[in-house]
C-alpha positions in Angstrom: 156.4 -81.1 80.2 158.5 -80.0 83.2 161.8 -78.3 82.5 164.8 -80.5 83.2 168.5 -80.5 82.6 169.4 -84.1 81.7 173.0 -83.2 80.9 175.1 -81.0 83.3 175.6 -78.2 82.9 172.4 -77.5 81.1 172.2 -75.0 78.3 169.5 -72.3 78.2 169.4 -70.2 74.9 167.8 -66.8 74.7 166.4 -65.6 71.4 164.6 -62.4 70.6 161.6 -63.6 68.7 161.2 -62.1 65.3 164.9 -61.0 64.8 165.7 -61.2 62.0 162.3 -62.7 61.3 159.8 -65.1 62.8 160.7 -67.7 60.2 164.4 -67.3 61.0 163.8 -67.5 64.7 162.0 -70.8 64.2 164.9 -72.2 62.2 167.4 -70.9 64.8 165.4 -72.4 67.7 165.4 -75.8 66.1 169.2 -75.5 65.4 169.8 -74.6 69.0 167.8 -77.5 70.3 169.3 -80.0 67.9 172.8 -79.0 69.0 172.4 -79.2 72.7 170.1 -76.5 74.1 167.9 -77.9 76.8 165.7 -74.8 77.2 164.7 -71.9 74.9 163.9 -68.5 76.3 161.7 -66.9 73.6 162.0 -63.1 74.2 158.9 -61.1 73.5 160.2 -57.9 71.8 159.4 -54.7 73.7 159.8 -51.1 72.9 161.6 -50.2 76.2 163.8 -53.1 77.3 165.5 -51.4 80.2 167.1 -54.6 81.7 168.9 -55.4 78.5 172.1 -54.2 77.0 172.6 -52.7 73.6 172.8 -56.0 71.7 169.4 -57.3 72.8 167.9 -53.7 72.7 168.8 -53.5 69.1 167.3 -56.9 68.4 164.1 -56.0 70.2 163.9 -52.7 68.3 164.2 -54.5 65.0 161.5 -57.0 65.9 159.1 -54.3 67.2 159.8 -52.3 64.0 158.6 -55.4 62.0 155.4 -55.5 64.0 156.2 -58.6 66.0 153.6 -59.0 68.8 153.0 -61.3 71.8 150.5 -63.3 69.7 153.2 -64.0 67.1 155.6 -65.3 69.9 152.9 -67.5 71.2 152.3 -69.0 67.7 156.1 -69.4 67.4 156.1 -71.3 70.7 153.3 -73.6 69.4 155.3 -74.4 66.2 158.5 -75.2 68.1 156.6 -77.4 70.6 155.1 -79.4 67.7 158.5 -79.8 66.1 160.5 -80.6 69.2 158.1 -82.0 71.9 160.9 -82.6 74.5 162.5 -79.1 74.5 161.9 -76.7 77.3 160.2 -73.4 76.3 160.1 -70.4 78.5 158.4 -67.2 77.4 160.6 -64.3 78.4 158.8 -60.9 78.5 158.5 -57.6 80.2 155.3 -57.2 82.2 153.6 -54.5 80.0 152.5 -56.8 77.1 151.2 -59.4 79.5 149.2 -56.9 81.6 147.7 -55.5 78.4 146.5 -59.0 77.6 145.5 -59.9 81.1 147.4 -62.2 83.5 144.7 -64.9 83.4 144.3 -64.8 79.6 148.0 -64.8 79.0 148.7 -67.8 81.2 145.9 -69.7 79.5 147.3 -68.8 76.1 150.9 -69.6 77.1 149.8 -73.1 78.1 147.7 -73.7 75.0 150.7 -72.7 72.8 153.1 -75.2 74.3 155.1 -73.1 76.8 156.5 -74.8 79.9 157.3 -71.6 81.9 157.3 -67.8 81.9 159.9 -65.3 83.1 158.6 -61.7 83.5 161.7 -59.6 84.0 159.9 -56.8 86.0 157.4 -59.0 87.9 158.7 -59.0 91.5 157.9 -62.1 93.6 156.5 -60.0 96.4 153.7 -58.7 94.1 153.2 -61.9 92.1 150.5 -63.8 94.1 147.8 -63.5 91.4 150.3 -64.2 88.6 151.7 -67.3 90.4 148.2 -68.6 91.0 147.2 -68.3 87.3 150.5 -69.9 86.3 150.0 -72.9 88.5 146.3 -73.2 87.5 147.6 -73.7 84.0 150.4 -76.0 84.8 153.1 -73.4 84.0 156.4 -72.9 85.8 157.1 -69.3 87.0 160.8 -68.4 86.8 162.0 -65.5 88.9 165.3 -63.6 88.8 167.6 -63.7 91.8 170.3 -61.0 92.1 173.5 -60.8 94.1 172.2 -57.8 96.0 169.1 -59.6 97.2 169.0 -60.3 101.0 168.6 -63.9 102.1 165.0 -63.4 103.1 164.1 -62.4 99.6 166.2 -65.2 98.0 164.2 -67.7 100.2 160.8 -66.3 98.8 162.2 -66.5 95.2 163.4 -70.0 95.7 160.0 -71.1 97.1 158.0 -69.6 94.3 160.2 -70.4 91.3 159.6 -73.6 89.3 161.6 -75.1 86.4 164.7 -73.2 87.5 165.8 -70.1 89.3 167.5 -67.5 87.1 170.6 -66.4 89.1 172.0 -63.1 87.8 175.8 -63.3 87.7 176.3 -59.6 88.2 174.5 -56.3 88.9 173.6 -54.4 85.8 172.2 -55.1 82.3 172.7 -58.0 80.0 175.8 -58.3 77.8 178.9 -60.4 77.4 181.9 -60.3 79.7 185.4 -61.8 79.9 184.9 -64.1 82.9 182.2 -65.4 85.2 181.8 -63.1 88.2 182.7 -64.5 91.6 179.3 -63.1 92.8 177.6 -65.8 90.7 179.0 -68.7 92.7 178.3 -66.9 96.0 174.7 -66.2 94.9 174.2 -69.9 94.0 175.5 -71.0 97.4 173.2 -68.6 99.1 170.2 -69.9 97.2 171.2 -73.5 98.0 170.4 -72.8 101.7 166.8 -72.7 100.7 166.3 -75.1 97.7 167.5 -78.0 95.6 165.7 -76.7 92.5 167.8 -76.2 89.4 169.7 -72.9 89.3 170.7 -71.4 86.0 173.3 -68.6 85.8 172.9 -65.8 83.2 174.1 -62.3 82.3 177.5 -62.4 80.5 177.8 -66.1 79.8 179.3 -66.2 76.3 181.6 -69.1 75.6 182.5 -72.7 76.5 184.8 -71.7 79.2 182.1 -69.7 80.9 179.7 -72.7 80.6 182.3 -75.0 82.1 183.0 -72.6 85.0 179.2 -72.3 85.7 178.9 -76.0 85.6 181.2 -76.3 88.7 178.6 -74.7 90.9 175.2 -74.4 89.1 172.9 -76.6 87.1 172.8 -74.6 83.9 174.2 -71.7 82.0 172.0 -69.1 80.1 173.5 -67.6 76.9 171.7 -64.6 75.5 173.7 -61.6 74.2 176.4 -63.7 72.6 173.8 -65.6 70.5 171.8 -62.5 69.7 175.0 -60.8 68.6 176.0 -63.7 66.5 172.6 -63.6 64.8 173.0 -59.9 64.2 176.4 -60.4 62.5 175.5 -63.5 60.4 174.9 -63.4 56.7 171.1 -63.4 55.9 169.9 -67.0 55.8 173.0 -68.3 57.7 171.8 -67.5 61.2 170.5 -71.0 62.1 173.7 -72.7 61.0 175.9 -70.2 62.9 173.9 -70.6 66.1 173.8 -74.4 65.8 177.6 -74.5 65.5 178.0 -72.1 68.4 175.7 -74.0 70.7 177.4 -77.3 69.8 180.7 -75.9 70.9 179.5 -74.9 74.3 179.9 -78.4 75.8 182.9 -80.7 75.8 183.4 -82.6 72.5 182.5 -86.3 72.3 184.8 -89.1 71.2 183.7 -91.7 68.6 181.9 -93.8 71.3 179.6 -90.9 72.1 181.3 -90.2 75.5 182.0 -86.6 76.3 185.6 -85.8 76.9 186.1 -85.8 80.7 183.0 -87.9 81.3 182.2 -91.6 81.6 178.6 -91.2 80.5 177.5 -91.6 76.9 175.4 -88.7 75.5 172.3 -89.8 73.6 172.3 -88.5 70.0 169.4 -86.3 69.0 167.6 -88.0 66.1 166.6 -84.6 64.7 170.1 -83.2 64.8 170.9 -81.0 61.8 173.8 -78.7 61.4 173.7 -78.0 57.7 170.9 -76.4 55.7 168.0 -75.8 58.0 165.6 -74.2 55.6 163.3 -77.2 55.6 162.3 -76.4 59.2 160.7 -73.0 58.4 157.1 -72.0 58.4 155.2 -72.6 55.2 153.4 -69.6 53.8 150.1 -70.8 55.2 151.5 -71.5 58.7 153.9 -68.5 59.2 152.8 -66.2 62.0 151.6 -62.8 61.0 154.0 -59.9 61.0 152.1 -56.6 60.9 153.8 -53.3 60.5 154.2 -50.7 63.1 156.3 -50.0 66.2 153.8 -50.4 69.0 154.5 -52.6 72.0 153.6 -56.2 71.3 150.1 -57.4 72.3 147.8 -60.3 71.7 145.6 -59.6 68.8 
């Protein structure tokens, strides 16, 4: 289904698939969705994640060390889609694992496993014609990164070719938390608005409710990555899903007893699947759990 943000600002949650395990990532994903996440970015672990800061690098290294492959992430996507049909799912990957699989084969597999869109961090829009074609042939939404340093001509091309949402980078550099939302982010969104009315989500450094509220003043959604990956890293084993659910629930204004968000006149529809306590029941059964082979090679479809 098309990605949409029914509540503003929307919440996009990034998870490194397979950290601390594929089963835990599944539980964490459902907890995030049930507590307000509109879209999940399922990060494919990669051995050389140059665009990421130390928190996500460590998570990727742990998952790669456990043998998590692109095929495992696709299977995880399928399981989440079955459990939560209305959630947005974006596969988030570096280009290398996708090229090893083949662009055409990857796009077909992504669609078959329930993904709505794909973000390839090092796929530049100027060289993405074949990729975009395969994505659209499979009904998938390509998401491209837009940086504050990009000239307007490039932002226009990014806006024209992105679907689902445009990922606006709040600052130059790698991923990681920060104390406040950079002023560059609002300026970048305004520049993109010259060319499109598609949803724009701001990421890199968004880590708390104040950041989300600030982003909501000028963009459609906030992307939270490093803060959640760090929370998972610090959580007691088995408590990651509960911790992430509580964290995501706190990213938007609280509701009063009538279901109206504070500061809003619109009721928020309760999620019938919502669960903030023990989430163990959402895990894979032994027969359904994706494979986790050993080894530290870059992920690939197998």
